[in-house]
C-alpha positions, -999 to 999 in steps of 0.1 A, spaced: -277 -699 440 -287 -711 406 -264 -731 384 -271 -740 347 -252 -768 333 -243 -776 296 -280 -787 293 -298 -759 310 -328 -765 330 -352 -741 347 -341 -723 379 -337 -746 408 -322 -733 442 -294 -757 452 -294 -778 485 -259 -777 491 -251 -772 529 -231 -743 542 -203 -766 554 -201 -784 520 -197 -749 504 -169 -740 526 -151 -771 521 -154 -771 483 -129 -743 479 -120 -755 442 -154 -751 427 -166 -715 435 -201 -715 417 -218 -686 436 -209 -648 439 -212 -627 468 -215 -588 476 -201 -567 501 -213 -534 510 -185 -507 515 -197 -481 539 -178 -449 550 -198 -425 570 -194 -403 600 -213 -407 632 -228 -380 651 -240 -383 687 -271 -362 695 -283 -360 730 -321 -352 735 -321 -329 765 -358 -330 769 -360 -366 778 -324 -375 784 -323 -400 755 -292 -400 735 -290 -417 699 -264 -422 672 -274 -409 638 -256 -417 607 -248 -386 585 -231 -384 552 -234 -373 516 -268 -371 501 -276 -404 482 -282 -403 446 -293 -439 437 -313 -468 450 -285 -488 459 -284 -503 493 -252 -485 501 -231 -460 478 -205 -488 467 -209 -526 465 -180 -551 459 -191 -581 439 -169 -613 440 -174 -648 427 -158 -655 396 -126 -676 397 -108 -659 370 -107 -625 354 -138 -607 345 -139 -598 310 -173 -583 306 -201 -571 326 -233 -549 319 -266 -537 331 -300 -551 318 -320 -527 298 -343 -520 330 -313 -517 352 -325 -542 376 -300 -569 369 -264 -572 360 -247 -600 338 -209 -607 341 -188 -629 319 -154 -644 328 -124 -663 316 -136 -690 340 -161 -700 312 -191 -689 334 -217 -661 332 -233 -647 363 -264 -631 369 -269 -606 398 -295 -583 412 -286 -546 411 -303 -537 440 -307 -549 477 -277 -572 485 -268 -577 448 -276 -614 451 -258 -637 426 -291 -654 415 -279 -674 384 -248 -692 368 -249 -700 332 -226 -728 320 -218 -742 285 -188 -724 270 -156 -746 270 -133 -716 271 -133 -678 286 -164 -659 278 -148 -627 262 -181 -606 260 -218 -605 273 -246 -585 261 -283 -582 269 -309 -582 241 -332 -554 240 -361 -569 256 -341 -578 288 -350 -613 286 -323 -630 266 -283 -627 265 -257 -633 240 -222 -643 248 -190 -645 228 -161 -669 237 -126 -680 233 -142 -714 222 -149 -702 189 -188 -699 195 -214 -674 201 -245 -684 220 -278 -669 230 -295 -676 263 -329 -672 281 -320 -650 309 -350 -662 329 -347 -700 328 -310 -702 318 -316 -722 287 -290 -720 259 -314 -712 228 -289 -715 202 -252 -718 199 -234 -706 166 -203 -725 156 -193 -710 123 -161 -691 134 -127 -707 132 -110 -687 160 -119 -669 192 -149 -649 192 -139 -617 207 -173 -596 206 -208 -598 201 -238 -573 202 -275 -571 196 -282 -560 160 -314 -540 163 -314 -526 198 -332 -495 186 -361 -516 172 -364 -541 201 -356 -572 181 -346 -602 205 -335 -624 176 -309 -607 156 -273 -604 167 -238 -600 155 -204 -615 163 -168 -606 155 -137 -629 157 -99 -634 153 -107 -652 122 -114 -618 103 -150 -621 100 -183 -608 116 -213 -628 113 -250 -617 115 -271 -643 133 -309 -649 137 -317 -671 169 -345 -689 147 -319 -700 125 -291 -725 127 -265 -709 106 -256 -673 102 -277 -653 79 -250 -630 66 -209 -628 67 -188 -597 66 -155 -605 53 -126 -584 68 -100 -601 44 -87 -624 75 -76 -594 94 -86 -602 131 -118 -584 146 -116 -572 182 -151 -556 186 -184 -550 171 -214 -528 178 -245 -519 158 -263 -487 151 -298 -484 165 -315 -491 134 -295 -523 127 -286 -512 93 -250 -503 101 -223 -525 120 -191 -511 132 -160 -532 137 -128 -525 155 -96 -542 139 -60 -553 143 -52 -527 115 -62 -498 139 -92 -488 120 -128 -490 125 -150 -501 96 -187 -492 90 -205 -520 71 -237 -516 55 -259 -548 64 -280 -544 32 -251 -546 9 -225 -564 33 -201 -540 20 -180 -513 39 -193 -477 35 -165 -459 52 -135 -463 76 -127 -443 106 -88 -437 109 -69 -420 137 -58 -447 162 -21 -456 160 -24 -492 175 -51 -517 176 -88 -510 185 -96 -529 216 -133 -518 224 -163 -500 209 -196 -483 222 -224 -466 205 -241 -437 221 -275 -452 237 -298 -423 233 -291 -409 197 -266 -433 181 -249 -404 167 -216 -411 185 -191 -439 189 -164 -445 215 -133 -464 209 -105 -477 231 -69 -487 216 -35 -500 226 -23 -464 219 -38 -455 253 -63 -429 236 -100 -431 238 -117 -415 208 -152 -401 203 -163 -401 167 -193 -383 151 -215 -407 130 -240 -380 117 -244 -379 80 -231 -343 80 -200 -341 101 -177 -308 105 -147 -330 108 -134 -346 77 -121 -376 97 -152 -377 119 -130 -377 152 -148 -353 176 -125 -356 207 -95 -377 219 -99 -386 257 -67 -392 276 -58 -404 312 -68 -443 306 -36 -460 294 -33 -496 280 -5 -519 290 16 -547 281 -13 -571 288 -34 -560 259 -65 -566 274 -97 -559 255 -112 -528 274 -146 -516 264 -159 -481 270 -193 -467 277 -216 -439 274 -241 -427 301 -278 -427 294 -279 -390 285 -248 -389 265 -231 -364 289 -203 -387 301 -179 -413 286 -160 -437 306 -133 -464 301 -112 -487 324 -75 -487 320 -44 -507 331 -37 -484 360 -66 -501 379 -89 -472 378 -121 -462 360 -120 -429 343 -151 -407 335 -148 -377 311 -172 -349 305 -181 -357 269 -185 -320 258 -153 -306 272 -131 -338 275 -122 -330 311 -119 -359 335 -147 -358 358 -141 -389 379 -110 -410 383 -122 -439 405 -96 -464 422 -104 -497 442 -94 -525 417 -64 -545 420 -58 -551 383 -67 -536 349 -103 -525 347 -117 -543 315 -153 -531 313 -173 -501 325 -211 -497 321 -235 -470 332 -271 -477 348 -297 -469 322 -319 -447 346 -297 -439 377 -262 -423 383 -246 -458 389 -214 -470 373 -205 -507 370 -167 -518 365 -152 -554 360 -115 -561 362 -89 -589 360 -87 -590 398 -119 -612 392 -143 -587 410 -168 -559 401 -175 -526 417 -211 -511 418 -212 -474 427 -233 -443 427 -218 -410 412 
């Protein structure tokens, strides 16, 4: 297990003994993964040589996971955000315990790193395009960029005056690992460059709190979700809004942009709907709302619930207050999977970039990793 303090240092394994770890129940610093296996057994007797053997049989496997479902635990408070790395080899998770955990996707899903430095809950975590850096948003009013290999905090942005609800890489389509955006309850979104101490641009939402931010692949357009129920598209070159997506009847709580083409946007809302928006220049719908997905309700807890597309943009997914993960056919709107297991609201969903694997995080402090 690796732990990085406020002044991070290169990865060094801890020497804490097993007995010490068991007695230190109030300082949980490492995560564990449990394989959940449910398979039938068939006993086959070899008549020829009189040898009988037990062979495991079950559904055909669809991924490289050790078993079809892995249960990841370790955070001491609710998980607010979790995502696969661009390569799919690693997972990052952020929590209200102010810690960021790094995990392996395959094998035993080892928790190989802990990043510490935020003074309050981590509200969102994102990988930068190259997979070697992370950006985090926190309730401590800061946003930070980290070296995911050494655990070093490269830069901390302190311009916001309220909780930073969301962050995202700005130019993930071009592979730039320095530019990122943040959105806050203070009603502003900032554009940051890891090479600069202060933000390089500001998007002013007139003081209305922002709950989420995502960027188009080119980095020229940023979309923000807001307390006024709307989604605003901002032109980064002019720092002005270019259009507003209207349709939700309550606060927008999460956004995701389609990873393959960048042509579609998903949004979750306290109105208990998940909407699919068409971002193409020429759209057949005047309000750009392509489809409304139902079956993933919000609740009185008002958690930030972030949706996701799969890699080929054929499926959309969201968590919900009913403790399930819902996956829809993006073209028809029909529910394809309704996956249980969590004991609390599912706050984050993410799809593996290469395999049919889905990741979910919950306020029950755990994550599920499973093949579909």
